[in-house]
Structures are given as C-alpha cells and as structure tokens.
MOPAC internal coordinates of N, CA, C and O (Angstrom, degrees):
PM7 1SCF
backbone

  N    0.0000 0     0.00 0     0.00 0    0    0    0
  C    1.4742 1     0.00 0     0.00 0    1    0    0
  C    1.4816 1   112.74 1     0.00 0    2    1    0
  O    1.2310 1   120.20 1   141.91 1    3    2    1
  N    1.4082 1   117.22 1   -38.09 1    3    2    1
  C    1.4630 1   118.68 1  -178.34 1    5    3    2
  C    1.5315 1   107.39 1   -66.23 1    6    5    3
  O    1.2310 1   116.43 1   145.88 1    7    6    5
  N    1.2373 1   124.38 1   -34.12 1    7    6    5
  C    1.3454 1   124.61 1  -173.67 1    9    7    6
  C    1.5457 1   113.09 1   -77.96 1   10    9    7
  O    1.2310 1   120.84 1   147.05 1   11   10    9
  N    1.3341 1   115.99 1   -32.95 1   11   10    9
  C    1.4516 1   120.69 1  -174.25 1   13   11   10
  C    1.5111 1   121.84 1  -106.62 1   14   13   11
  O    1.2310 1   122.15 1   164.15 1   15   14   13
  N    1.3377 1   113.48 1   -15.85 1   15   14   13
  C    1.4687 1   115.01 1  -173.99 1   17   15   14
  C    1.5385 1   113.61 1   -85.42 1   18   17   15
  O    1.2310 1   123.36 1   -25.36 1   19   18   17
  N    1.2444 1   111.17 1   154.64 1   19   18   17
  C    1.5416 1   119.39 1   177.70 1   21   19   18
  C    1.5165 1   106.41 1  -112.78 1   22   21   19
  O    1.2310 1   120.01 1   179.97 1   23   22   21
  N    1.3081 1   117.59 1    -0.03 1   23   22   21
  C    1.5333 1   121.79 1   179.16 1   25   23   22
  C    1.4606 1   113.38 1   -93.12 1   26   25   23
  O    1.2310 1   119.12 1   -54.43 1   27   26   25
  N    1.3835 1   119.28 1   125.57 1   27   26   25
  C    1.3784 1   121.80 1  -179.06 1   29   27   26
  C    1.4982 1   112.73 1   -63.89 1   30   29   27
  O    1.2310 1   120.10 1   143.83 1   31   30   29
  N    1.4319 1   117.41 1   -36.17 1   31   30   29
  C    1.4602 1   120.51 1  -178.80 1   33   31   30
  C    1.5492 1   109.14 1   -63.37 1   34   33   31
  O    1.2310 1   122.73 1   133.94 1   35   34   33
  N    1.3192 1   112.37 1   -46.06 1   35   34   33
  C    1.5070 1   115.82 1  -179.85 1   37   35   34
  C    1.4821 1   112.78 1   -59.33 1   38   37   35
  O    1.2310 1   120.91 1   130.33 1   39   38   37
  N    1.2774 1   115.87 1   -49.67 1   39   38   37
  C    1.5629 1   124.34 1   175.77 1   41   39   38
  C    1.4298 1   114.08 1   -55.26 1   42   41   39
  O    1.2310 1   121.14 1   136.82 1   43   42   41
  N    1.3068 1   115.43 1   -43.18 1   43   42   41
  C    1.5966 1   115.88 1   179.30 1   45   43   42
  C    1.5166 1   110.03 1   -72.47 1   46   45   43
  O    1.2310 1   117.57 1   142.58 1   47   46   45
  N    1.3711 1   122.24 1   -37.42 1   47   46   45
  C    1.3832 1   123.66 1   174.77 1   49   47   46
  C    1.5298 1   111.70 1   -59.18 1   50   49   47
  O    1.2310 1   121.87 1   129.54 1   51   50   49
  N    1.3642 1   114.03 1   -50.46 1   51   50   49
  C    1.4439 1   119.92 1  -179.98 1   53   51   50
  C    1.4905 1   114.35 1   -62.27 1   54   53   51
  O    1.2310 1   121.72 1   142.51 1   55   54   53
  N    1.3164 1   114.32 1   -37.49 1   55   54   53
  C    1.5415 1   116.41 1   175.14 1   57   55   54
  C    1.4562 1   113.28 1   -64.28 1   58   57   55
  O    1.2310 1   119.69 1   132.91 1   59   58   57
  N    1.3190 1   118.19 1   -47.09 1   59   58   57
  C    1.5283 1   123.93 1   176.05 1   61   59   58
  C    1.4835 1   112.51 1   -49.82 1   62   61   59
  O    1.2310 1   124.51 1   129.16 1   63   62   61
  N    1.4061 1   108.94 1   -50.84 1   63   62   61
  C    1.5970 1   115.11 1  -175.59 1   65   63   62
  C    1.4628 1   110.59 1   -68.80 1   66   65   63
  O    1.2310 1   120.40 1   141.98 1   67   66   65
  N    1.3565 1   116.83 1   -38.02 1   67   66   65
  C    1.4824 1   118.03 1   174.44 1   69   67   66
  C    1.4975 1   114.27 1   -61.62 1   70   69   67
  O    1.2310 1   121.16 1   134.85 1   71   70   69
  N    1.2746 1   115.39 1   -45.15 1   71   70   69
  C    1.4838 1   121.96 1  -177.44 1   73   71   70
  C    1.5501 1   105.64 1   -65.68 1   74   73   71
  O    1.2310 1   115.69 1   137.59 1   75   74   73
  N    1.3073 1   125.79 1   -42.41 1   75   74   73
  C    1.4385 1   126.97 1   179.76 1   77   75   74
  C    1.5038 1   110.21 1   -66.29 1   78   77   75
  O    1.2310 1   117.82 1   136.47 1   79   78   77
  N    1.3364 1   121.76 1   -43.53 1   79   78   77
  C    1.4262 1   122.81 1   178.03 1   81   79   78
  C    1.5873 1   111.91 1   -66.96 1   82   81   79
  O    1.2310 1   120.48 1   136.26 1   83   82   81
  N    1.2811 1   116.69 1   -43.74 1   83   82   81
  C    1.4647 1   119.34 1   177.02 1   85   83   82
  C    1.5559 1   110.50 1   -60.88 1   86   85   83
  O    1.2310 1   117.06 1   141.87 1   87   86   85
  N    1.2893 1   123.20 1   -38.13 1   87   86   85
  C    1.4063 1   121.74 1  -179.37 1   89   87   86
  C    1.4576 1   118.07 1   -83.33 1   90   89   87
  O    1.2310 1   121.59 1   179.43 1   91   90   89
  N    1.4298 1   114.57 1    -0.57 1   91   90   89
  C    1.5313 1   119.19 1   172.92 1   93   91   90
  C    1.5471 1   110.01 1   -73.29 1   94   93   91
  O    1.2310 1   119.06 1   148.13 1   95   94   93
  N    1.3279 1   119.40 1   -31.87 1   95   94   93
  C    1.4625 1   121.62 1  -176.51 1   97   95   94
  C    1.4536 1   111.73 1   -74.92 1   98   97   95
  O    1.2310 1   115.78 1   159.34 1   99   98   97
  N    1.1976 1   125.62 1   -20.66 1   99   98   97
  C    1.5256 1   125.04 1  -175.41 1  101   99   98
  C    1.5180 1   112.98 1   -61.32 1  102  101   99
  O    1.2310 1   120.09 1   123.57 1  103  102  101
  N    1.2829 1   117.43 1   -56.43 1  103  102  101
  C    1.5396 1   116.75 1  -177.87 1  105  103  102
  C    1.5602 1   110.30 1   -62.62 1  106  105  103
  O    1.2310 1   119.36 1   144.58 1  107  106  105
  N    1.2922 1   118.83 1   -35.42 1  107  106  105
  C    1.4908 1   121.71 1   179.27 1  109  107  106
  C    1.5425 1   106.80 1   -63.99 1  110  109  107
  O    1.2310 1   119.89 1   124.15 1  111  110  109
  N    1.2163 1   117.82 1   -55.85 1  111  110  109
  C    1.4723 1   124.07 1   178.56 1  113  111  110
  C    1.5585 1   113.32 1   -53.66 1  114  113  111
  O    1.2310 1   120.68 1   128.40 1  115  114  113
  N    1.2118 1   116.30 1   -51.60 1  115  114  113
  C    1.4406 1   123.19 1   179.73 1  117  115  114
  C    1.5461 1   110.75 1   -57.88 1  118  117  115
  O    1.2310 1   121.09 1   129.77 1  119  118  117
  N    1.3738 1   115.52 1   -50.23 1  119  118  117
  C    1.4332 1   120.00 1  -179.58 1  121  119  118
  C    1.5195 1   111.43 1   -63.01 1  122  121  119
  O    1.2310 1   118.88 1   140.86 1  123  122  121
  N    1.3264 1   119.74 1   -39.14 1  123  122  121
  C    1.4924 1   127.28 1  -178.84 1  125  123  122
  C    1.6218 1   106.76 1   -63.02 1  126  125  123
  O    1.2310 1   122.15 1   132.99 1  127  126  125
  N    1.3572 1   113.49 1   -47.01 1  127  126  125
  C    1.4201 1   120.83 1   179.89 1  129  127  126
  C    1.4826 1   112.20 1   -58.72 1  130  129  127
  O    1.2310 1   121.82 1   134.14 1  131  130  129
  N    1.3519 1   114.12 1   -45.86 1  131  130  129
  C    1.5024 1   117.70 1  -176.33 1  133  131  130
  C    1.4859 1   113.57 1   -74.75 1  134  133  131
  O    1.2310 1   120.64 1   155.02 1  135  134  133
  N    1.3531 1   116.38 1   -24.98 1  135  134  133
  C    1.5106 1   124.18 1   179.56 1  137  135  134
  C    1.5073 1   109.97 1   -74.17 1  138  137  135
  O    1.2310 1   118.21 1   145.87 1  139  138  137
  N    1.2674 1   121.01 1   -34.13 1  139  138  137
  C    1.4859 1   121.95 1  -177.89 1  141  139  138
  C    1.5841 1   113.58 1   -92.76 1  142  141  139
  O    1.2310 1   121.29 1   176.44 1  143  142  141
  N    1.3508 1   115.13 1    -3.56 1  143  142  141
  C    1.4738 1   113.58 1  -177.07 1  145  143  142
  C    1.5101 1   105.26 1  -106.22 1  146  145  143
  O    1.2310 1   121.81 1   -26.92 1  147  146  145
  N    1.3590 1   114.14 1   153.08 1  147  146  145
  C    1.5111 1   119.93 1   176.63 1  149  147  146
  C    1.4888 1   108.15 1   -69.17 1  150  149  147
  O    1.2310 1   120.93 1   -40.98 1  151  150  149
  N    1.3443 1   115.83 1   139.02 1  151  150  149
  C    1.4492 1   122.74 1  -171.28 1  153  151  150
  C    1.5453 1   110.79 1   -55.38 1  154  153  151
  O    1.2310 1   117.46 1   153.33 1  155  154  153
  N    1.3134 1   122.43 1   -26.67 1  155  154  153
  C    1.3510 1   126.45 1  -175.97 1  157  155  154
  C    1.5672 1   109.19 1   -72.80 1  158  157  155
  O    1.2310 1   122.08 1   149.29 1  159  158  157
  N    1.3562 1   113.62 1   -30.71 1  159  158  157
  C    1.4189 1   117.21 1  -174.12 1  161  159  158
  C    1.6007 1   111.54 1   -99.67 1  162  161  159
  O    1.2310 1   118.72 1  -176.94 1  163  162  161
  N    1.2880 1   120.05 1     3.06 1  163  162  161
  C    1.4339 1   123.40 1  -177.91 1  165  163  162
  C    1.4950 1   113.85 1   -56.62 1  166  165  163
  O    1.2310 1   121.52 1   133.81 1  167  166  165
  N    1.2867 1   114.69 1   -46.19 1  167  166  165
  C    1.4475 1   116.85 1  -179.11 1  169  167  166
  C    1.5883 1   113.71 1   -59.83 1  170  169  167
  O    1.2310 1   122.78 1   134.98 1  171  170  169
  N    1.3419 1   112.28 1   -45.02 1  171  170  169
  C    1.4103 1   120.71 1   179.10 1  173  171  170
  C    1.5968 1   112.14 1   -60.10 1  174  173  171
  O    1.2310 1   122.81 1   133.62 1  175  174  173
  N    1.3698 1   112.23 1   -46.38 1  175  174  173
  C    1.4576 1   118.26 1  -176.63 1  177  175  174
  C    1.5359 1   106.72 1   -68.51 1  178  177  175
  O    1.2310 1   118.41 1   140.62 1  179  178  177
  N    1.3263 1   120.64 1   -39.38 1  179  178  177
  C    1.4911 1   120.57 1   179.32 1  181  179  178
  C    1.5261 1   108.93 1   -64.87 1  182  181  179
  O    1.2310 1   117.78 1   143.12 1  183  182  181
  N    1.3771 1   121.83 1   -36.88 1  183  182  181
  C    1.3690 1   123.68 1  -179.77 1  185  183  182
  C    1.4906 1   109.74 1   -64.55 1  186  185  183
  O    1.2310 1   120.95 1   132.57 1  187  186  185
  N    1.4190 1   115.79 1   -47.43 1  187  186  185
  C    1.4502 1   123.70 1   178.92 1  189  187  186
  C    1.5718 1   112.20 1   -57.80 1  190  189  187
  O    1.2310 1   122.14 1   136.88 1  191  190  189
  N    1.3697 1   113.51 1   -43.12 1  191  190  189
  C    1.4848 1   117.72 1   177.93 1  193  191  190
  C    1.5511 1   113.44 1   -61.40 1  194  193  191
  O    1.2310 1   122.63 1   134.90 1  195  194  193
  N    1.3388 1   112.56 1   -45.10 1  195  194  193
  C    1.4581 1   118.42 1   173.40 1  197  195  194
  C    1.4496 1   115.83 1   -60.05 1  198  197  195
  O    1.2310 1   119.16 1   137.12 1  199  198  197
  N    1.3256 1   119.21 1   -42.88 1  199  198  197
  C    1.4778 1   122.42 1  -179.11 1  201  199  198
  C    1.5220 1   108.78 1   -67.66 1  202  201  199
  O    1.2310 1   119.93 1   137.50 1  203  202  201
  N    1.3798 1   117.73 1   -42.50 1  203  202  201
  C    1.4975 1   121.96 1   178.77 1  205  203  202
  C    1.5252 1   107.37 1   -59.09 1  206  205  203
  O    1.2310 1   119.23 1   136.70 1  207  206  205
  N    1.3200 1   119.08 1   -43.30 1  207  206  205
  C    1.4448 1   123.94 1  -178.70 1  209  207  206
  C    1.5098 1   114.12 1   -60.83 1  210  209  207
  O    1.2310 1   123.84 1   130.48 1  211  210  209
  N    1.3242 1   110.25 1   -49.52 1  211  210  209
  C    1.5316 1   116.45 1   177.89 1  213  211  210
  C    1.5453 1   114.75 1   -62.24 1  214  213  211
  O    1.2310 1   121.93 1   140.31 1  215  214  213
  N    1.3351 1   113.92 1   -39.69 1  215  214  213
  C    1.4442 1   121.01 1   178.24 1  217  215  214
  C    1.5533 1   108.86 1   -64.56 1  218  217  215
  O    1.2310 1   121.15 1   132.34 1  219  218  217
  N    1.2489 1   115.41 1   -47.66 1  219  218  217
  C    1.4999 1   122.04 1   176.66 1  221  219  218
  C    1.5925 1   109.29 1   -57.56 1  222  221  219
  O    1.2310 1   119.53 1   139.16 1  223  222  221
  N    1.3301 1   118.50 1   -40.84 1  223  222  221
  C    1.4483 1   119.83 1  -178.68 1  225  223  222
  C    1.5415 1   108.09 1   -69.23 1  226  225  223
  O    1.2310 1   118.98 1   138.12 1  227  226  225
  N    1.2408 1   119.55 1   -41.88 1  227  226  225
  C    1.5640 1   121.33 1   173.68 1  229  227  226
  C    1.4617 1   112.08 1   -56.75 1  230  229  227
  O    1.2310 1   118.20 1   130.74 1  231  230  229
  N    1.3115 1   121.04 1   -49.26 1  231  230  229
  C    1.4406 1   123.88 1  -174.19 1  233  231  230
  C    1.5446 1   106.05 1   -67.68 1  234  233  231
  O    1.2310 1   119.73 1   131.96 1  235  234  233
  N    1.3401 1   118.13 1   -48.04 1  235  234  233
  C    1.3938 1   118.73 1  -175.09 1  237  235  234
  C    1.4758 1   115.88 1   -69.43 1  238  237  235
  O    1.2310 1   119.93 1   148.26 1  239  238  237
  N    1.3660 1   117.73 1   -31.74 1  239  238  237
  C    1.4499 1   119.12 1   174.84 1  241  239  238
  C    1.5432 1   112.40 1   -71.75 1  242  241  239
  O    1.2310 1   120.16 1   147.40 1  243  242  241
  N    1.3063 1   117.31 1   -32.60 1  243  242  241
  C    1.4615 1   123.03 1   178.82 1  245  243  242
  C    1.5190 1   105.50 1   -68.10 1  246  245  243
  O    1.2310 1   118.97 1   128.55 1  247  246  245
  N    1.3134 1   119.57 1   -51.45 1  247  246  245
  C    1.4903 1   124.20 1   178.24 1  249  247  246
  C    1.5346 1   109.55 1   -62.76 1  250  249  247
  O    1.2310 1   118.51 1   137.87 1  251  250  249
  N    1.2989 1   120.45 1   -42.13 1  251  250  249
  C    1.4240 1   116.87 1   175.24 1  253  251  250
  C    1.4122 1   116.39 1   -63.43 1  254  253  251
  O    1.2310 1   117.45 1   142.48 1  255  254  253
  N    1.2882 1   122.45 1   -37.52 1  255  254  253
  C    1.4855 1   123.51 1   176.45 1  257  255  254
  C    1.4545 1   109.68 1   -60.59 1  258  257  255
  O    1.2310 1   119.57 1   138.41 1  259  258  257
  N    1.2577 1   118.43 1   -41.59 1  259  258  257
  C    1.5397 1   119.17 1  -176.32 1  261  259  258
  C    1.4648 1   108.04 1   -71.67 1  262  261  259
  O    1.2310 1   119.53 1   140.14 1  263  262  261
  N    1.3802 1   118.50 1   -39.86 1  263  262  261
  C    1.5065 1   120.55 1   179.10 1  265  263  262
  C    1.6072 1   107.42 1   -62.75 1  266  265  263
  O    1.2310 1   120.65 1   132.91 1  267  266  265
  N    1.3568 1   116.36 1   -47.09 1  267  266  265
  C    1.5137 1   120.18 1   179.01 1  269  267  266
  C    1.5922 1   106.45 1   -54.02 1  270  269  267
  O    1.2310 1   119.63 1   129.71 1  271  270  269
  N    1.2369 1   118.32 1   -50.29 1  271  270  269
  C    1.4403 1   123.89 1  -171.26 1  273  271  270
  C    1.5089 1   113.73 1   -65.70 1  274  273  271
  O    1.2310 1   119.84 1   150.29 1  275  274  273
  N    1.3315 1   117.91 1   -29.71 1  275  274  273
  C    1.4230 1   124.96 1  -164.67 1  277  275  274
  C    1.5353 1   116.12 1  -117.52 1  278  277  275
  O    1.2310 1   118.23 1   168.72 1  279  278  277
  N    1.2351 1   120.98 1   -11.28 1  279  278  277
  C    1.4319 1   123.56 1  -175.23 1  281  279  278
  C    1.4970 1   117.25 1  -125.45 1  282  281  279
  O    1.2310 1   121.91 1   -17.25 1  283  282  281
  N    1.2753 1   113.94 1   162.75 1  283  282  281
  C    1.4252 1   118.99 1   170.86 1  285  283  282
  C    1.4644 1   108.51 1  -151.35 1  286  285  283
  O    1.2310 1   120.14 1   -27.63 1  287  286  285
  N    1.3503 1   117.34 1   152.37 1  287  286  285
  C    1.5145 1   116.38 1  -177.85 1  289  287  286
  C    1.5652 1   104.72 1  -136.84 1  290  289  287
  O    1.2310 1   117.23 1   -39.00 1  291  290  289
  N    1.2850 1   122.87 1   141.00 1  291  290  289
  C    1.4093 1   125.40 1   177.45 1  293  291  290
  C    1.5259 1   112.90 1    54.11 1  294  293  291
  O    1.2310 1   120.85 1  -147.04 1  295  294  293
  N    1.3186 1   115.97 1    32.96 1  295  294  293
  C    1.4549 1   124.40 1  -179.30 1  297  295  294
  C    1.5380 1   110.97 1    69.58 1  298  297  295
  O    1.2310 1   120.37 1  -162.75 1  299  298  297
  N    1.1836 1   116.89 1    17.25 1  299  298  297
  C    1.5388 1   118.51 1   178.46 1  301  299  298
  C    1.5450 1   109.54 1  -100.50 1  302  301  299
  O    1.2310 1   120.16 1    -7.54 1  303  302  301
  N    1.2886 1   117.30 1   172.46 1  303  302  301
  C    1.5046 1   115.44 1   178.31 1  305  303  302
  C    1.4406 1   106.69 1   -80.17 1  306  305  303
  O    1.2310 1   122.90 1     2.92 1  307  306  305
  N    1.3505 1   112.05 1  -177.08 1  307  306  305
  C    1.4664 1   121.43 1  -173.44 1  309  307  306
  C    1.5461 1   115.77 1   -69.08 1  310  309  307
  O    1.2310 1   121.50 1   163.09 1  311  310  309
  N    1.3190 1   114.74 1   -16.91 1  311  310  309
  C    1.4474 1   120.94 1   175.77 1  313  311  310
  C    1.5017 1   110.28 1   -63.36 1  314  313  311
  O    1.2310 1   121.30 1   140.31 1  315  314  313
  N    1.3343 1   115.11 1   -39.69 1  315  314  313
  C    1.5161 1   120.14 1   177.36 1  317  315  314
  C    1.5531 1   111.82 1   -61.47 1  318  317  315
  O    1.2310 1   122.63 1   142.38 1  319  318  317
  N    1.3532 1   112.58 1   -37.62 1  319  318  317
  C    1.5069 1   115.42 1  -177.08 1  321  319  318
  C    1.5346 1   109.56 1   -69.40 1  322  321  319
  O    1.2310 1   120.72 1   139.65 1  323  322  321
  N    1.3680 1   116.22 1   -40.35 1  323  322  321
  C    1.4238 1   115.83 1   176.85 1  325  323  322
  C    1.5868 1   112.97 1   -66.35 1  326  325  323
  O    1.2310 1   118.98 1   152.38 1  327  326  325
  N    1.2878 1   119.55 1   -27.62 1  327  326  325
  C    1.4669 1   122.43 1  -179.34 1  329  327  326
  C    1.5014 1   108.57 1   -74.87 1  330  329  327
  O    1.2310 1   121.57 1   143.32 1  331  330  329
  N    1.3124 1   114.60 1   -36.68 1  331  330  329
  C    1.5446 1   118.12 1  -179.26 1  333  331  330
  C    1.5147 1   109.55 1   -68.85 1  334  333  331
  O    1.2310 1   121.93 1   140.02 1  335  334  333
  N    1.4145 1   113.91 1   -39.98 1  335  334  333
  C    1.4709 1   115.64 1   174.39 1  337  335  334
  C    1.4923 1   113.28 1   -61.38 1  338  337  335
  O    1.2310 1   121.57 1   136.64 1  339  338  337
  N    1.3663 1   114.60 1   -43.36 1  339  338  337
  C    1.3802 1   119.28 1   175.48 1  341  339  338
  C    1.4273 1   118.13 1   -59.12 1  342  341  339
  O    1.2310 1   119.72 1   139.87 1  343  342  341
  N    1.3825 1   118.13 1   -40.13 1  343  342  341
  C    1.5361 1   120.35 1   175.40 1  345  343  342
  C    1.5479 1   106.55 1   -60.91 1  346  345  343
  O    1.2310 1   118.22 1   136.55 1  347  346  345
  N    1.3662 1   121.01 1   -43.45 1  347  346  345
  C    1.4164 1   118.47 1  -177.53 1  349  347  346
  C    1.5140 1   111.94 1   -64.13 1  350  349  347
  O    1.2310 1   120.28 1   143.06 1  351  350  349
  N    1.3271 1   117.07 1   -36.94 1  351  350  349
  C    1.4836 1   118.98 1   176.66 1  353  351  350
  C    1.5097 1   115.51 1   -68.69 1  354  353  351
  O    1.2310 1   121.46 1   148.16 1  355  354  353
  N    1.3316 1   114.81 1   -31.84 1  355  354  353
  C    1.4738 1   120.01 1   176.39 1  357  355  354
  C    1.5687 1   108.82 1   -67.10 1  358  357  355
  O    1.2310 1   121.88 1   134.86 1  359  358  357
  N    1.3828 1   114.00 1   -45.14 1  359  358  357
  C    1.4318 1   116.18 1   177.81 1  361  359  358
  C    1.6406 1   114.46 1   -58.87 1  362  361  359
  O    1.2310 1   123.88 1   136.82 1  363  362  361
  N    1.3116 1   110.16 1   -43.18 1  363  362  361
  C    1.4730 1   119.01 1   174.92 1  365  363  362
  C    1.5441 1   108.38 1   -61.53 1  366  365  363
  O    1.2310 1   117.28 1   132.37 1  367  366  365
  N    1.2142 1   122.79 1   -47.63 1  367  366  365
  C    1.4841 1   124.47 1  -177.94 1  369  367  366
  C    1.4843 1   111.58 1   -64.92 1  370  369  367
  O    1.2310 1   121.60 1   135.85 1  371  370  369
  N    1.3692 1   114.54 1   -44.15 1  371  370  369
  C    1.4495 1   116.61 1   179.15 1  373  371  370
  C    1.5492 1   112.37 1   -63.58 1  374  373  371
  O    1.2310 1   122.00 1   139.35 1  375  374  373
  N    1.2911 1   113.77 1   -40.65 1  375  374  373
  C    1.4991 1   116.55 1   176.60 1  377  375  374
  C    1.4679 1   112.74 1   -61.94 1  378  377  375
  O    1.2310 1   119.10 1   143.69 1  379  378  377
  N    1.3782 1   119.32 1   -36.31 1  379  378  377
  C    1.3644 1   124.16 1  -179.43 1  381  379  378
  C    1.6114 1   109.86 1   -70.51 1  382  381  379
  O    1.2310 1   119.46 1   137.18 1  383  382  381
  N    1.2249 1   118.64 1   -42.82 1  383  382  381
  C    1.5121 1   124.03 1   170.99 1  385  383  382
  C    1.6094 1   108.66 1   -57.78 1  386  385  383
  O    1.2310 1   121.83 1   126.03 1  387  386  385
  N    1.1974 1   114.10 1   -53.97 1  387  386  385
  C    1.4978 1   115.08 1   174.99 1  389  387  386
  C    1.4687 1   115.98 1   -49.78 1  390  389  387
  O    1.2310 1   120.82 1   131.19 1  391  390  389
  N    1.3036 1   116.04 1   -48.81 1  391  390  389
  C    1.4881 1   124.49 1  -174.02 1  393  391  390
  C    1.5117 1   109.18 1   -66.16 1  394  393  391
  O    1.2310 1   120.73 1   136.80 1  395  394  393
  N    1.3461 1   116.21 1   -43.20 1  395  394  393
  C    1.4303 1   115.75 1  -178.13 1  397  395  394
  C    1.5360 1   119.27 1   -86.71 1  398  397  395
  O    1.2310 1   121.26 1   156.33 1  399  398  397
  N    1.2997 1   115.20 1   -23.67 1  399  398  397
  C    1.5309 1   119.54 1  -176.12 1  401  399  398
  C    1.5251 1   114.93 1  -118.92 1  402  401  399
  O    1.2310 1   117.56 1   175.89 1  403  402  401
  N    1.2253 1   122.25 1    -4.11 1  403  402  401
  C    1.4924 1   119.84 1  -174.17 1  405  403  402
  C    1.4416 1   112.31 1   -69.83 1  406  405  403
  O    1.2310 1   119.67 1   140.58 1  407  406  405
  N    1.3151 1   118.23 1   -39.42 1  407  406  405
  C    1.5985 1   121.46 1  -172.42 1  409  407  406
  C    1.5432 1   104.84 1  -110.65 1  410  409  407
  O    1.2310 1   124.21 1   -38.65 1  411  410  409
  N    1.3123 1   109.52 1   141.35 1  411  410  409
  C    1.4454 1   120.99 1   174.63 1  413  411  410
  C    1.5383 1   106.11 1   -74.20 1  414  413  411
  O    1.2310 1   119.03 1   -34.57 1  415  414  413
  N    1.2897 1   119.46 1   145.43 1  415  414  413
  C    1.4964 1   122.61 1   176.68 1  417  415  414
  C    1.6039 1   109.30 1   -58.29 1  418  417  415
  O    1.2310 1   122.01 1   -28.87 1  419  418  417
  N    1.4135 1   113.75 1   151.13 1  419  418  417
  C    1.4294 1   118.27 1  -177.31 1  421  419  418
  C    1.4827 1   108.01 1   -55.05 1  422  421  419
  O    1.2310 1   120.71 1   -43.02 1  423  422  421
  N    1.4370 1   116.25 1   136.98 1  423  422  421
  C    1.3455 1   122.66 1   177.68 1  425  423  422
  C    1.4123 1   117.34 1    74.35 1  426  425  423
  O    1.2310 1   118.11 1  -176.03 1  427  426  425
  N    1.3981 1   121.21 1     3.97 1  427  426  425
  C    1.3612 1   129.49 1   178.65 1  429  427  426
  C    1.4895 1   113.43 1    69.79 1  430  429  427
  O    1.2310 1   120.53 1  -160.69 1  431  430  429
  N    1.2969 1   116.59 1    19.31 1  431  430  429
  C    1.5676 1   123.91 1  -179.69 1  433  431  430
  C    1.5094 1   105.51 1   -82.85 1  434  433  431
  O    1.2310 1   118.78 1   -47.66 1  435  434  433
  N    1.2885 1   119.94 1   132.34 1  435  434  433
  C    1.4043 1   125.29 1  -179.60 1  437  435  434
  C    1.5854 1   106.68 1   -72.79 1  438  437  435
  O    1.2310 1   122.02 1   -22.45 1  439  438  437
  N    1.3486 1   113.73 1   157.55 1  439  438  437
  C    1.4677 1   119.71 1   175.97 1  441  439  438
  C    1.5472 1   110.42 1   -56.83 1  442  441  439
  O    1.2310 1   121.37 1   -23.71 1  443  442  441
  N    1.3002 1   114.99 1   156.29 1  443  442  441
  C    1.4539 1   118.81 1   178.26 1  445  443  442
  C    1.4834 1   111.32 1   -61.17 1  446  445  443
  O    1.2310 1   121.43 1   -42.13 1  447  446  445
  N    1.3628 1   114.87 1   137.87 1  447  446  445
  C    1.4476 1   123.82 1  -177.46 1  449  447  446
  C    1.5297 1   114.84 1    84.12 1  450  449  447
  O    1.2310 1   119.72 1   175.43 1  451  450  449
  N    1.2563 1   118.14 1    -4.57 1  451  450  449
  C    1.5009 1   121.83 1   178.92 1  453  451  450
  C    1.4287 1   108.56 1  -109.63 1  454  453  451
  O    1.2310 1   121.03 1   -65.74 1  455  454  453
  N    1.2526 1   115.63 1   114.26 1  455  454  453
  C    1.4773 1   125.02 1   179.42 1  457  455  454
  C    1.4949 1   110.79 1   -84.25 1  458  457  455
  O    1.2310 1   116.99 1   -44.46 1  459  458  457
  N    1.3975 1   123.33 1   135.54 1  459  458  457
  C    1.3936 1   123.08 1  -178.89 1  461  459  458
  C    1.4948 1   106.91 1   -69.75 1  462  461  459
  O    1.2310 1   120.56 1   -33.44 1  463  462  461
  N    1.3096 1   116.53 1   146.56 1  463  462  461
  C    1.4683 1   121.70 1   177.27 1  465  463  462
  C    1.5019 1   110.92 1   -96.24 1  466  465  463
  O    1.2310 1   121.76 1   -36.41 1  467  466  465
  N    1.3070 1   114.24 1   143.59 1  467  466  465
  C    1.5375 1   117.68 1   179.22 1  469  467  466
  C    1.4988 1   111.61 1  -110.80 1  470  469  467
  O    1.2310 1   121.87 1  -178.33 1  471  470  469
  N    1.4373 1   114.02 1     1.67 1  471  470  469
  C    1.4218 1   121.19 1   177.26 1  473  471  470
  C    1.5839 1   113.56 1   -72.46 1  474  473  471
  O    1.2310 1   120.71 1   -33.70 1  475  474  473
  N    1.2890 1   116.25 1   146.30 1  475  474  473
  C    1.5896 1   114.98 1   176.64 1  477  475  474
  C    1.5091 1   104.17 1   -93.24 1  478  477  475
  O    1.2310 1   120.10 1   180.00 1  479  478  477

C-alpha cells in the first residue's frame, strides 16, 4: 500500500500498521537473546546486537537513498522500488523465522547449550 497508493489516508494507515508490526518483534528477539546467553555475557551480547542493528541501519539507509534517487519500477518513483525490495526481504525473514522457530525440537528437548528455564 505504501508503494502504490496515492491516498494519504491509505498511506498513513499502512505506515502505522507496518510500524506496529515491526516493533512487535523487538521484545521477543531481545528476550530470546538474553535467555540463551550466559548472564555474565548479556551486557556484551546486548551491546553487539545494538551495534549490529545500528550498522545495518546506516548501510540500508545509504543504499535505500541511492535506490530511491536512481531507480523506478512499474513507472513509479524509486520509493516504490525500495518498498518492493523490502517486501521481498520481509518474506524471506518471515520464512526464516518460521523455519527455525515454528516447531519444537523432537521430544521437547532444547537445543544443545540451551538450558530450559523454570522461571515464570
């Protein structure tokens, strides 16, 4: 909708929905990362996660700016091109999450090195 609409109302609704859905993954990812890491190493891992996130944002924003300035797809401006690429990456990312986390390991046994938690 963001890539193809000319309606401000549709674009605003799509943006709010996209933002809400994107922010839903952060608490789950942060909790999972802290759960599988030794408590002594949690600060370091969190710092590395944050640094990797910021570096990825710098690279993707730079690349996105170049794509927006230099490309068009389906007769649209470069913004549509970046949104279509983003859609493809979301699909790949969702498929990877599904593949890696959808099923519990056989017999309910956690992966090696991951101790089951008994906390509520």
